[in-house]
mmJSON file of the N, C-alpha and C atoms, coordinates in Angstrom:
{"data_MODEL":{"atom_site":{
"group_PDB":["ATOM","ATOM","ATOM","ATOM","ATOM","ATOM","ATOM","ATOM","ATOM","ATOM","ATOM","ATOM","ATOM","ATOM","ATOM","ATOM","ATOM","ATOM","ATOM","ATOM","ATOM","ATOM","ATOM","ATOM","ATOM","ATOM","ATOM","ATOM","ATOM","ATOM","ATOM","ATOM","ATOM","ATOM","ATOM","ATOM","ATOM","ATOM","ATOM","ATOM","ATOM","ATOM","ATOM","ATOM","ATOM","ATOM","ATOM","ATOM","ATOM","ATOM","ATOM","ATOM","ATOM","ATOM","ATOM","ATOM","ATOM","ATOM","ATOM","ATOM","ATOM","ATOM","ATOM","ATOM","ATOM","ATOM","ATOM","ATOM","ATOM","ATOM","ATOM","ATOM","ATOM","ATOM","ATOM","ATOM","ATOM","ATOM","ATOM","ATOM","ATOM","ATOM","ATOM","ATOM","ATOM","ATOM","ATOM","ATOM","ATOM","ATOM","ATOM","ATOM","ATOM","ATOM","ATOM","ATOM","ATOM","ATOM","ATOM","ATOM","ATOM","ATOM","ATOM","ATOM","ATOM","ATOM","ATOM","ATOM","ATOM","ATOM","ATOM","ATOM","ATOM","ATOM","ATOM","ATOM","ATOM","ATOM","ATOM","ATOM","ATOM","ATOM","ATOM","ATOM","ATOM","ATOM","ATOM","ATOM","ATOM","ATOM","ATOM","ATOM","ATOM","ATOM","ATOM","ATOM","ATOM","ATOM","ATOM","ATOM","ATOM","ATOM","ATOM","ATOM","ATOM","ATOM","ATOM","ATOM","ATOM","ATOM","ATOM","ATOM","ATOM","ATOM","ATOM","ATOM","ATOM","ATOM","ATOM","ATOM","ATOM","ATOM","ATOM","ATOM","ATOM","ATOM","ATOM","ATOM","ATOM","ATOM","ATOM","ATOM","ATOM","ATOM","ATOM","ATOM","ATOM","ATOM","ATOM","ATOM","ATOM","ATOM","ATOM","ATOM","ATOM","ATOM","ATOM","ATOM","ATOM","ATOM","ATOM","ATOM","ATOM","ATOM","ATOM","ATOM","ATOM","ATOM","ATOM","ATOM","ATOM","ATOM","ATOM","ATOM","ATOM","ATOM","ATOM","ATOM","ATOM","ATOM","ATOM","ATOM","ATOM","ATOM","ATOM","ATOM","ATOM","ATOM","ATOM","ATOM","ATOM","ATOM","ATOM","ATOM","ATOM"],
"id":[1,2,3,4,5,6,7,8,9,10,11,12,13,14,15,16,17,18,19,20,21,22,23,24,25,26,27,28,29,30,31,32,33,34,35,36,37,38,39,40,41,42,43,44,45,46,47,48,49,50,51,52,53,54,55,56,57,58,59,60,61,62,63,64,65,66,67,68,69,70,71,72,73,74,75,76,77,78,79,80,81,82,83,84,85,86,87,88,89,90,91,92,93,94,95,96,97,98,99,100,101,102,103,104,105,106,107,108,109,110,111,112,113,114,115,116,117,118,119,120,121,122,123,124,125,126,127,128,129,130,131,132,133,134,135,136,137,138,139,140,141,142,143,144,145,146,147,148,149,150,151,152,153,154,155,156,157,158,159,160,161,162,163,164,165,166,167,168,169,170,171,172,173,174,175,176,177,178,179,180,181,182,183,184,185,186,187,188,189,190,191,192,193,194,195,196,197,198,199,200,201,202,203,204,205,206,207,208,209,210,211,212,213,214,215,216,217,218,219,220,221,222,223,224,225],
"type_symbol":["N","C","C","N","C","C","N","C","C","N","C","C","N","C","C","N","C","C","N","C","C","N","C","C","N","C","C","N","C","C","N","C","C","N","C","C","N","C","C","N","C","C","N","C","C","N","C","C","N","C","C","N","C","C","N","C","C","N","C","C","N","C","C","N","C","C","N","C","C","N","C","C","N","C","C","N","C","C","N","C","C","N","C","C","N","C","C","N","C","C","N","C","C","N","C","C","N","C","C","N","C","C","N","C","C","N","C","C","N","C","C","N","C","C","N","C","C","N","C","C","N","C","C","N","C","C","N","C","C","N","C","C","N","C","C","N","C","C","N","C","C","N","C","C","N","C","C","N","C","C","N","C","C","N","C","C","N","C","C","N","C","C","N","C","C","N","C","C","N","C","C","N","C","C","N","C","C","N","C","C","N","C","C","N","C","C","N","C","C","N","C","C","N","C","C","N","C","C","N","C","C","N","C","C","N","C","C","N","C","C","N","C","C","N","C","C","N","C","C","N","C","C","N","C","C"],
"label_atom_id":["N","CA","C","N","CA","C","N","CA","C","N","CA","C","N","CA","C","N","CA","C","N","CA","C","N","CA","C","N","CA","C","N","CA","C","N","CA","C","N","CA","C","N","CA","C","N","CA","C","N","CA","C","N","CA","C","N","CA","C","N","CA","C","N","CA","C","N","CA","C","N","CA","C","N","CA","C","N","CA","C","N","CA","C","N","CA","C","N","CA","C","N","CA","C","N","CA","C","N","CA","C","N","CA","C","N","CA","C","N","CA","C","N","CA","C","N","CA","C","N","CA","C","N","CA","C","N","CA","C","N","CA","C","N","CA","C","N","CA","C","N","CA","C","N","CA","C","N","CA","C","N","CA","C","N","CA","C","N","CA","C","N","CA","C","N","CA","C","N","CA","C","N","CA","C","N","CA","C","N","CA","C","N","CA","C","N","CA","C","N","CA","C","N","CA","C","N","CA","C","N","CA","C","N","CA","C","N","CA","C","N","CA","C","N","CA","C","N","CA","C","N","CA","C","N","CA","C","N","CA","C","N","CA","C","N","CA","C","N","CA","C","N","CA","C","N","CA","C","N","CA","C","N","CA","C","N","CA","C","N","CA","C"],
"label_alt_id":[null,null,null,null,null,null,null,null,null,null,null,null,null,null,null,null,null,null,null,null,null,null,null,null,null,null,null,null,null,null,null,null,null,null,null,null,null,null,null,null,null,null,null,null,null,null,null,null,null,null,null,null,null,null,null,null,null,null,null,null,null,null,null,null,null,null,null,null,null,null,null,null,null,null,null,null,null,null,null,null,null,null,null,null,null,null,null,null,null,null,null,null,null,null,null,null,null,null,null,null,null,null,null,null,null,null,null,null,null,null,null,null,null,null,null,null,null,null,null,null,null,null,null,null,null,null,null,null,null,null,null,null,null,null,null,null,null,null,null,null,null,null,null,null,null,null,null,null,null,null,null,null,null,null,null,null,null,null,null,null,null,null,null,null,null,null,null,null,null,null,null,null,null,null,null,null,null,null,null,null,null,null,null,null,null,null,null,null,null,null,null,null,null,null,null,null,null,null,null,null,null,null,null,null,null,null,null,null,null,null,null,null,null,null,null,null,null,null,null,null,null,null,null,null,null],
"label_comp_id":["MET","MET","MET","SER","SER","SER","THR","THR","THR","PHE","PHE","PHE","ALA","ALA","ALA","ALA","ALA","ALA","ARG","ARG","ARG","GLY","GLY","GLY","GLU","GLU","GLU","ILE","ILE","ILE","THR","THR","THR","LEU","LEU","LEU","SER","SER","SER","VAL","VAL","VAL","ASN","ASN","ASN","GLY","GLY","GLY","SER","SER","SER","GLU","GLU","GLU","MET","MET","MET","ARG","ARG","ARG","VAL","VAL","VAL","PRO","PRO","PRO","ALA","ALA","ALA","ASN","ASN","ASN","LEU","LEU","LEU","THR","THR","THR","ALA","ALA","ALA","ALA","ALA","ALA","GLY","GLY","GLY","LEU","LEU","LEU","ILE","ILE","ILE","GLU","GLU","GLU","HIS","HIS","HIS","MET","MET","MET","ALA","ALA","ALA","LEU","LEU","LEU","THR","THR","THR","GLY","GLY","GLY","LYS","LYS","LYS","ARG","ARG","ARG","VAL","VAL","VAL","ALA","ALA","ALA","LEU","LEU","LEU","GLU","GLU","GLU","ARG","ARG","ARG","ASN","ASN","ASN","GLY","GLY","GLY","GLU","GLU","GLU","ILE","ILE","ILE","LEU","LEU","LEU","PRO","PRO","PRO","LYS","LYS","LYS","SER","SER","SER","ARG","ARG","ARG","PHE","PHE","PHE","PRO","PRO","PRO","GLU","GLU","GLU","GLN","GLN","GLN","THR","THR","THR","LEU","LEU","LEU","GLU","GLU","GLU","HIS","HIS","HIS","GLY","GLY","GLY","ASP","ASP","ASP","GLN","GLN","GLN","LEU","LEU","LEU","GLU","GLU","GLU","ILE","ILE","ILE","VAL","VAL","VAL","VAL","VAL","VAL","ALA","ALA","ALA","VAL","VAL","VAL","GLY","GLY","GLY","GLY","GLY","GLY","GLY","GLY","GLY"],
"label_asym_id":["A","A","A","A","A","A","A","A","A","A","A","A","A","A","A","A","A","A","A","A","A","A","A","A","A","A","A","A","A","A","A","A","A","A","A","A","A","A","A","A","A","A","A","A","A","A","A","A","A","A","A","A","A","A","A","A","A","A","A","A","A","A","A","A","A","A","A","A","A","A","A","A","A","A","A","A","A","A","A","A","A","A","A","A","A","A","A","A","A","A","A","A","A","A","A","A","A","A","A","A","A","A","A","A","A","A","A","A","A","A","A","A","A","A","A","A","A","A","A","A","A","A","A","A","A","A","A","A","A","A","A","A","A","A","A","A","A","A","A","A","A","A","A","A","A","A","A","A","A","A","A","A","A","A","A","A","A","A","A","A","A","A","A","A","A","A","A","A","A","A","A","A","A","A","A","A","A","A","A","A","A","A","A","A","A","A","A","A","A","A","A","A","A","A","A","A","A","A","A","A","A","A","A","A","A","A","A","A","A","A","A","A","A","A","A","A","A","A","A","A","A","A","A","A","A"],
"label_entity_id":["1","1","1","1","1","1","1","1","1","1","1","1","1","1","1","1","1","1","1","1","1","1","1","1","1","1","1","1","1","1","1","1","1","1","1","1","1","1","1","1","1","1","1","1","1","1","1","1","1","1","1","1","1","1","1","1","1","1","1","1","1","1","1","1","1","1","1","1","1","1","1","1","1","1","1","1","1","1","1","1","1","1","1","1","1","1","1","1","1","1","1","1","1","1","1","1","1","1","1","1","1","1","1","1","1","1","1","1","1","1","1","1","1","1","1","1","1","1","1","1","1","1","1","1","1","1","1","1","1","1","1","1","1","1","1","1","1","1","1","1","1","1","1","1","1","1","1","1","1","1","1","1","1","1","1","1","1","1","1","1","1","1","1","1","1","1","1","1","1","1","1","1","1","1","1","1","1","1","1","1","1","1","1","1","1","1","1","1","1","1","1","1","1","1","1","1","1","1","1","1","1","1","1","1","1","1","1","1","1","1","1","1","1","1","1","1","1","1","1","1","1","1","1","1","1"],
"label_seq_id":[1,1,1,2,2,2,3,3,3,4,4,4,5,5,5,6,6,6,7,7,7,8,8,8,9,9,9,10,10,10,11,11,11,12,12,12,13,13,13,14,14,14,15,15,15,16,16,16,17,17,17,18,18,18,19,19,19,20,20,20,21,21,21,22,22,22,23,23,23,24,24,24,25,25,25,26,26,26,27,27,27,28,28,28,29,29,29,30,30,30,31,31,31,32,32,32,33,33,33,34,34,34,35,35,35,36,36,36,37,37,37,38,38,38,39,39,39,40,40,40,41,41,41,42,42,42,43,43,43,44,44,44,45,45,45,46,46,46,47,47,47,48,48,48,49,49,49,50,50,50,51,51,51,52,52,52,53,53,53,54,54,54,55,55,55,56,56,56,57,57,57,58,58,58,59,59,59,60,60,60,61,61,61,62,62,62,63,63,63,64,64,64,65,65,65,66,66,66,67,67,67,68,68,68,69,69,69,70,70,70,71,71,71,72,72,72,73,73,73,74,74,74,75,75,75],
"pdbx_PDB_ins_code":[null,null,null,null,null,null,null,null,null,null,null,null,null,null,null,null,null,null,null,null,null,null,null,null,null,null,null,null,null,null,null,null,null,null,null,null,null,null,null,null,null,null,null,null,null,null,null,null,null,null,null,null,null,null,null,null,null,null,null,null,null,null,null,null,null,null,null,null,null,null,null,null,null,null,null,null,null,null,null,null,null,null,null,null,null,null,null,null,null,null,null,null,null,null,null,null,null,null,null,null,null,null,null,null,null,null,null,null,null,null,null,null,null,null,null,null,null,null,null,null,null,null,null,null,null,null,null,null,null,null,null,null,null,null,null,null,null,null,null,null,null,null,null,null,null,null,null,null,null,null,null,null,null,null,null,null,null,null,null,null,null,null,null,null,null,null,null,null,null,null,null,null,null,null,null,null,null,null,null,null,null,null,null,null,null,null,null,null,null,null,null,null,null,null,null,null,null,null,null,null,null,null,null,null,null,null,null,null,null,null,null,null,null,null,null,null,null,null,null,null,null,null,null,null,null],
"Cartn_x":[-8.983,-7.633,-6.683,-5.78,-4.841,-3.778,-3.117,-2.053,-0.949,-0.603,0.463,0.071,-1.183,-1.646,-1.612,-1.958,-1.924,-0.506,0.501,1.899,2.473,1.631,2.113,2.839,2.459,3.067,1.98,2.397,1.535,2.28,1.539,2.142,1.976,3.07,3.095,3.57,3.263,3.879,4.899,6.165,7.242,7.918,7.771,8.309,7.886,6.63,6.063,6.329,7.084,7.378,6.711,6.165,5.53,6.589,6.298,7.231,6.428,6.828,6.217,7.07,6.393,7.083,6.3,6.919,6.191,4.995,3.891,2.734,3.141,2.437,2.684,4.007,4.573,5.812,5.502,6.336,6.187,6.997,6.767,7.55,9.036,9.355,10.755,11.303,10.487,10.907,11.168,10.35,10.568,11.878,12.164,13.419,14.602,14.499,15.56,15.623,14.468,14.383,15.045,14.945,15.513,16.958,17.548,18.932,19.13,18.135,18.22,18.371,18.571,18.729,19.917,19.705,20.769,20.835,20.08,20.066,18.928,19.043,17.977,16.907,15.76,14.701,13.406,12.69,11.331,10.419,9.278,8.358,6.954,6.367,4.98,4.17,3.084,2.205,0.816,0.389,-0.938,-1.203,-0.193,-0.341,-0.081,0.267,0.526,1.932,2.648,3.983,3.85,4.652,4.653,5.82,5.534,6.628,7.538,8.824,9.807,9.519,8.966,8.653,7.592,6.824,5.784,6.242,7.452,7.946,7.85,8.268,8.258,6.852,5.84,4.491,3.567,3.923,3.033,3.134,2.116,2.066,1.627,2.287,1.939,0.859,0.015,-1.099,-1.02,-1.582,-1.618,-2.183,-1.473,-1.927,-1.461,-0.761,-0.256,0.604,0.469,1.28,2.322,3.586,4.663,5.62,6.077,7.161,8.238,9.45,10.572,11.644,12.08,13.141,14.288,15.483,16.688,17.507,17.783,18.588,20.033,20.607,21.992,22.777,23.824,24.664,25.81,26.41,27.559,27.784,28.837,29.102,29.89],
"Cartn_y":[24.581,25.017,24.504,25.377,24.968,24.035,23.318,22.409,23.17,24.362,25.156,25.598,26.038,26.475,25.314,24.129,22.952,22.658,23.023,22.811,24.016,25.016,26.196,27.164,27.17,28.085,28.931,30.098,30.933,31.278,31.724,32.128,33.635,34.299,35.737,35.979,37.152,37.607,38.663,38.397,39.325,39.762,41.042,41.61,40.782,40.332,39.613,38.121,37.607,36.173,35.545,34.356,33.655,33.135,33.301,32.847,32.211,31.021,30.372,30.661,31.065,31.419,30.84,30.767,30.281,31.187,30.586,31.362,32.193,33.28,34.203,34.943,34.995,35.739,37.233,38.014,39.465,40.039,41.306,41.971,41.933,42.148,42.076,40.67,39.663,38.282,37.99,38.57,38.38,39.018,40.209,40.892,40.017,39.432,38.533,37.274,36.7,35.487,35.7,36.926,37.25,37.767,37.696,38.136,39.612,40.436,41.872,42.678,42.0,42.677,43.639,44.862,45.864,46.709,46.346,47.132,48.135,49.18,50.171,49.621,49.292,48.602,49.396,49.48,50.01,48.845,48.752,47.65,48.189,47.752,48.086,46.809,46.897,45.737,46.065,45.323,45.504,46.956,47.575,48.924,50.051,49.73,50.769,50.612,51.737,51.719,51.376,50.435,50.037,50.733,51.591,52.253,51.232,51.491,50.565,50.313,51.288,51.122,50.045,49.698,48.674,47.288,47.17,45.869,44.783,45.062,43.997,43.503,44.34,43.966,43.555,43.885,43.616,42.164,41.373,39.979,39.937,39.105,38.952,37.881,38.044,37.13,36.467,35.262,34.522,35.421,35.476,36.257,37.704,38.152,39.535,39.767,40.97,41.411,42.385,42.007,42.827,43.286,44.502,45.029,45.468,44.994,45.339,45.989,47.161,47.903,48.077,47.737,47.894,49.044,50.032,51.173,50.74,51.179,50.862,52.168,52.218,53.409,53.295,54.379,54.373,55.766,55.874,57.224,57.24],
"Cartn_z":[44.12,44.458,43.373,42.918,41.885,42.474,41.597,42.029,42.745,42.216,42.835,44.232,44.386,45.703,46.684,46.213,47.075,47.552,46.753,47.139,47.874,48.161,48.854,47.937,46.653,45.691,45.03,44.551,43.737,42.455,41.465,40.205,40.049,39.72,39.475,38.058,37.533,36.29,36.694,36.41,36.766,35.472,35.153,33.918,32.702,32.73,31.604,31.573,32.542,32.595,33.814,33.63,34.726,35.695,36.992,38.023,39.143,39.555,40.714,41.934,43.0,44.241,45.418,46.587,47.758,48.078,48.508,48.956,50.171,50.401,51.523,51.41,50.214,49.992,49.988,50.641,50.616,49.455,49.167,48.13,48.504,49.784,50.23,50.023,50.291,50.08,48.613,47.73,46.297,45.863,46.365,46.039,46.472,47.653,48.143,47.275,46.962,46.138,44.772,44.252,42.939,43.039,44.225,44.468,44.129,44.504,44.247,45.535,46.65,47.935,47.867,48.372,48.394,47.131,46.109,44.867,44.924,44.125,44.034,43.097,43.699,42.975,43.064,41.945,41.927,41.565,42.264,42.039,41.798,40.704,40.4,40.548,41.3,41.528,41.006,40.014,39.426,39.025,38.415,37.876,38.847,40.094,41.093,41.659,41.747,42.348,43.824,44.276,45.677,46.368,47.353,48.067,48.743,48.703,49.288,50.768,51.453,52.872,53.103,52.071,52.197,51.741,51.18,50.705,51.791,53.044,54.053,54.424,54.286,54.721,53.578,52.338,51.208,50.763,51.104,50.675,49.218,48.436,47.03,46.899,45.868,45.68,44.32,44.239,42.98,41.88,40.766,39.617,39.596,40.634,40.625,39.385,38.837,37.707,38.261,38.195,38.761,37.68,37.82,37.004,37.972,37.76,38.634,37.78,38.237,37.55,38.521,38.074,38.895,38.321,39.183,38.759,38.547,37.446,37.116,37.113,37.914,37.958,36.966,36.74,35.835,35.294,34.569,34.079,32.831],
"occupancy":[1.0,1.0,1.0,1.0,1.0,1.0,1.0,1.0,1.0,1.0,1.0,1.0,1.0,1.0,1.0,1.0,1.0,1.0,1.0,1.0,1.0,1.0,1.0,1.0,1.0,1.0,1.0,1.0,1.0,1.0,1.0,1.0,1.0,1.0,1.0,1.0,1.0,1.0,1.0,1.0,1.0,1.0,1.0,1.0,1.0,1.0,1.0,1.0,1.0,1.0,1.0,1.0,1.0,1.0,1.0,1.0,1.0,1.0,1.0,1.0,1.0,1.0,1.0,1.0,1.0,1.0,1.0,1.0,1.0,1.0,1.0,1.0,1.0,1.0,1.0,1.0,1.0,1.0,1.0,1.0,1.0,1.0,1.0,1.0,1.0,1.0,1.0,1.0,1.0,1.0,1.0,1.0,1.0,1.0,1.0,1.0,1.0,1.0,1.0,1.0,1.0,1.0,1.0,1.0,1.0,1.0,1.0,1.0,1.0,1.0,1.0,1.0,1.0,1.0,1.0,1.0,1.0,1.0,1.0,1.0,1.0,1.0,1.0,1.0,1.0,1.0,1.0,1.0,1.0,1.0,1.0,1.0,1.0,1.0,1.0,1.0,1.0,1.0,1.0,1.0,1.0,1.0,1.0,1.0,1.0,1.0,1.0,1.0,1.0,1.0,1.0,1.0,1.0,1.0,1.0,1.0,1.0,1.0,1.0,1.0,1.0,1.0,1.0,1.0,1.0,1.0,1.0,1.0,1.0,1.0,1.0,1.0,1.0,1.0,1.0,1.0,1.0,1.0,1.0,1.0,1.0,1.0,1.0,1.0,1.0,1.0,1.0,1.0,1.0,1.0,1.0,1.0,1.0,1.0,1.0,1.0,1.0,1.0,1.0,1.0,1.0,1.0,1.0,1.0,1.0,1.0,1.0,1.0,1.0,1.0,1.0,1.0,1.0,1.0,1.0,1.0,1.0,1.0,1.0,1.0,1.0,1.0,1.0,1.0,1.0],
"B_iso_or_equiv":[0.0,0.0,0.0,0.0,0.0,0.0,0.0,0.0,0.0,0.0,0.0,0.0,0.0,0.0,0.0,0.0,0.0,0.0,0.0,0.0,0.0,0.0,0.0,0.0,0.0,0.0,0.0,0.0,0.0,0.0,0.0,0.0,0.0,0.0,0.0,0.0,0.0,0.0,0.0,0.0,0.0,0.0,0.0,0.0,0.0,0.0,0.0,0.0,0.0,0.0,0.0,0.0,0.0,0.0,0.0,0.0,0.0,0.0,0.0,0.0,0.0,0.0,0.0,0.0,0.0,0.0,0.0,0.0,0.0,0.0,0.0,0.0,0.0,0.0,0.0,0.0,0.0,0.0,0.0,0.0,0.0,0.0,0.0,0.0,0.0,0.0,0.0,0.0,0.0,0.0,0.0,0.0,0.0,0.0,0.0,0.0,0.0,0.0,0.0,0.0,0.0,0.0,0.0,0.0,0.0,0.0,0.0,0.0,0.0,0.0,0.0,0.0,0.0,0.0,0.0,0.0,0.0,0.0,0.0,0.0,0.0,0.0,0.0,0.0,0.0,0.0,0.0,0.0,0.0,0.0,0.0,0.0,0.0,0.0,0.0,0.0,0.0,0.0,0.0,0.0,0.0,0.0,0.0,0.0,0.0,0.0,0.0,0.0,0.0,0.0,0.0,0.0,0.0,0.0,0.0,0.0,0.0,0.0,0.0,0.0,0.0,0.0,0.0,0.0,0.0,0.0,0.0,0.0,0.0,0.0,0.0,0.0,0.0,0.0,0.0,0.0,0.0,0.0,0.0,0.0,0.0,0.0,0.0,0.0,0.0,0.0,0.0,0.0,0.0,0.0,0.0,0.0,0.0,0.0,0.0,0.0,0.0,0.0,0.0,0.0,0.0,0.0,0.0,0.0,0.0,0.0,0.0,0.0,0.0,0.0,0.0,0.0,0.0,0.0,0.0,0.0,0.0,0.0,0.0,0.0,0.0,0.0,0.0,0.0,0.0],
"pdbx_formal_charge":[null,null,null,null,null,null,null,null,null,null,null,null,null,null,null,null,null,null,null,null,null,null,null,null,null,null,null,null,null,null,null,null,null,null,null,null,null,null,null,null,null,null,null,null,null,null,null,null,null,null,null,null,null,null,null,null,null,null,null,null,null,null,null,null,null,null,null,null,null,null,null,null,null,null,null,null,null,null,null,null,null,null,null,null,null,null,null,null,null,null,null,null,null,null,null,null,null,null,null,null,null,null,null,null,null,null,null,null,null,null,null,null,null,null,null,null,null,null,null,null,null,null,null,null,null,null,null,null,null,null,null,null,null,null,null,null,null,null,null,null,null,null,null,null,null,null,null,null,null,null,null,null,null,null,null,null,null,null,null,null,null,null,null,null,null,null,null,null,null,null,null,null,null,null,null,null,null,null,null,null,null,null,null,null,null,null,null,null,null,null,null,null,null,null,null,null,null,null,null,null,null,null,null,null,null,null,null,null,null,null,null,null,null,null,null,null,null,null,null,null,null,null,null,null,null],
"auth_seq_id":[1,1,1,2,2,2,3,3,3,4,4,4,5,5,5,6,6,6,7,7,7,8,8,8,9,9,9,10,10,10,11,11,11,12,12,12,13,13,13,14,14,14,15,15,15,16,16,16,17,17,17,18,18,18,19,19,19,20,20,20,21,21,21,22,22,22,23,23,23,24,24,24,25,25,25,26,26,26,27,27,27,28,28,28,29,29,29,30,30,30,31,31,31,32,32,32,33,33,33,34,34,34,35,35,35,36,36,36,37,37,37,38,38,38,39,39,39,40,40,40,41,41,41,42,42,42,43,43,43,44,44,44,45,45,45,46,46,46,47,47,47,48,48,48,49,49,49,50,50,50,51,51,51,52,52,52,53,53,53,54,54,54,55,55,55,56,56,56,57,57,57,58,58,58,59,59,59,60,60,60,61,61,61,62,62,62,63,63,63,64,64,64,65,65,65,66,66,66,67,67,67,68,68,68,69,69,69,70,70,70,71,71,71,72,72,72,73,73,73,74,74,74,75,75,75],
"auth_comp_id":["MET","MET","MET","SER","SER","SER","THR","THR","THR","PHE","PHE","PHE","ALA","ALA","ALA","ALA","ALA","ALA","ARG","ARG","ARG","GLY","GLY","GLY","GLU","GLU","GLU","ILE","ILE","ILE","THR","THR","THR","LEU","LEU","LEU","SER","SER","SER","VAL","VAL","VAL","ASN","ASN","ASN","GLY","GLY","GLY","SER","SER","SER","GLU","GLU","GLU","MET","MET","MET","ARG","ARG","ARG","VAL","VAL","VAL","PRO","PRO","PRO","ALA","ALA","ALA","ASN","ASN","ASN","LEU","LEU","LEU","THR","THR","THR","ALA","ALA","ALA","ALA","ALA","ALA","GLY","GLY","GLY","LEU","LEU","LEU","ILE","ILE","ILE","GLU","GLU","GLU","HIS","HIS","HIS","MET","MET","MET","ALA","ALA","ALA","LEU","LEU","LEU","THR","THR","THR","GLY","GLY","GLY","LYS","LYS","LYS","ARG","ARG","ARG","VAL","VAL","VAL","ALA","ALA","ALA","LEU","LEU","LEU","GLU","GLU","GLU","ARG","ARG","ARG","ASN","ASN","ASN","GLY","GLY","GLY","GLU","GLU","GLU","ILE","ILE","ILE","LEU","LEU","LEU","PRO","PRO","PRO","LYS","LYS","LYS","SER","SER","SER","ARG","ARG","ARG","PHE","PHE","PHE","PRO","PRO","PRO","GLU","GLU","GLU","GLN","GLN","GLN","THR","THR","THR","LEU","LEU","LEU","GLU","GLU","GLU","HIS","HIS","HIS","GLY","GLY","GLY","ASP","ASP","ASP","GLN","GLN","GLN","LEU","LEU","LEU","GLU","GLU","GLU","ILE","ILE","ILE","VAL","VAL","VAL","VAL","VAL","VAL","ALA","ALA","ALA","VAL","VAL","VAL","GLY","GLY","GLY","GLY","GLY","GLY","GLY","GLY","GLY"],
"auth_asym_id":["A","A","A","A","A","A","A","A","A","A","A","A","A","A","A","A","A","A","A","A","A","A","A","A","A","A","A","A","A","A","A","A","A","A","A","A","A","A","A","A","A","A","A","A","A","A","A","A","A","A","A","A","A","A","A","A","A","A","A","A","A","A","A","A","A","A","A","A","A","A","A","A","A","A","A","A","A","A","A","A","A","A","A","A","A","A","A","A","A","A","A","A","A","A","A","A","A","A","A","A","A","A","A","A","A","A","A","A","A","A","A","A","A","A","A","A","A","A","A","A","A","A","A","A","A","A","A","A","A","A","A","A","A","A","A","A","A","A","A","A","A","A","A","A","A","A","A","A","A","A","A","A","A","A","A","A","A","A","A","A","A","A","A","A","A","A","A","A","A","A","A","A","A","A","A","A","A","A","A","A","A","A","A","A","A","A","A","A","A","A","A","A","A","A","A","A","A","A","A","A","A","A","A","A","A","A","A","A","A","A","A","A","A","A","A","A","A","A","A","A","A","A","A","A","A"],
"auth_atom_id":["N","CA","C","N","CA","C","N","CA","C","N","CA","C","N","CA","C","N","CA","C","N","CA","C","N","CA","C","N","CA","C","N","CA","C","N","CA","C","N","CA","C","N","CA","C","N","CA","C","N","CA","C","N","CA","C","N","CA","C","N","CA","C","N","CA","C","N","CA","C","N","CA","C","N","CA","C","N","CA","C","N","CA","C","N","CA","C","N","CA","C","N","CA","C","N","CA","C","N","CA","C","N","CA","C","N","CA","C","N","CA","C","N","CA","C","N","CA","C","N","CA","C","N","CA","C","N","CA","C","N","CA","C","N","CA","C","N","CA","C","N","CA","C","N","CA","C","N","CA","C","N","CA","C","N","CA","C","N","CA","C","N","CA","C","N","CA","C","N","CA","C","N","CA","C","N","CA","C","N","CA","C","N","CA","C","N","CA","C","N","CA","C","N","CA","C","N","CA","C","N","CA","C","N","CA","C","N","CA","C","N","CA","C","N","CA","C","N","CA","C","N","CA","C","N","CA","C","N","CA","C","N","CA","C","N","CA","C","N","CA","C","N","CA","C","N","CA","C","N","CA","C","N","CA","C","N","CA","C","N","CA","C"],
"pdbx_PDB_model_num":[1,1,1,1,1,1,1,1,1,1,1,1,1,1,1,1,1,1,1,1,1,1,1,1,1,1,1,1,1,1,1,1,1,1,1,1,1,1,1,1,1,1,1,1,1,1,1,1,1,1,1,1,1,1,1,1,1,1,1,1,1,1,1,1,1,1,1,1,1,1,1,1,1,1,1,1,1,1,1,1,1,1,1,1,1,1,1,1,1,1,1,1,1,1,1,1,1,1,1,1,1,1,1,1,1,1,1,1,1,1,1,1,1,1,1,1,1,1,1,1,1,1,1,1,1,1,1,1,1,1,1,1,1,1,1,1,1,1,1,1,1,1,1,1,1,1,1,1,1,1,1,1,1,1,1,1,1,1,1,1,1,1,1,1,1,1,1,1,1,1,1,1,1,1,1,1,1,1,1,1,1,1,1,1,1,1,1,1,1,1,1,1,1,1,1,1,1,1,1,1,1,1,1,1,1,1,1,1,1,1,1,1,1,1,1,1,1,1,1,1,1,1,1,1,1]
}}}
């Protein structure tokens, strides 16, 4: 067991940067953790687009590769 797992943390790659987060975090929890709640967000997990409807139930796992894109409006 890794030191992070022993402390109840996992390591993710988010947009190419390593991030330690609490174990058992959901995709919705990650969005909240990153202060992106309420924004239009697209999330790719390990090469697959994750539908927003699955954010609350999708638990993230140690080593997941995530890409997060936030839509920016303007004109």
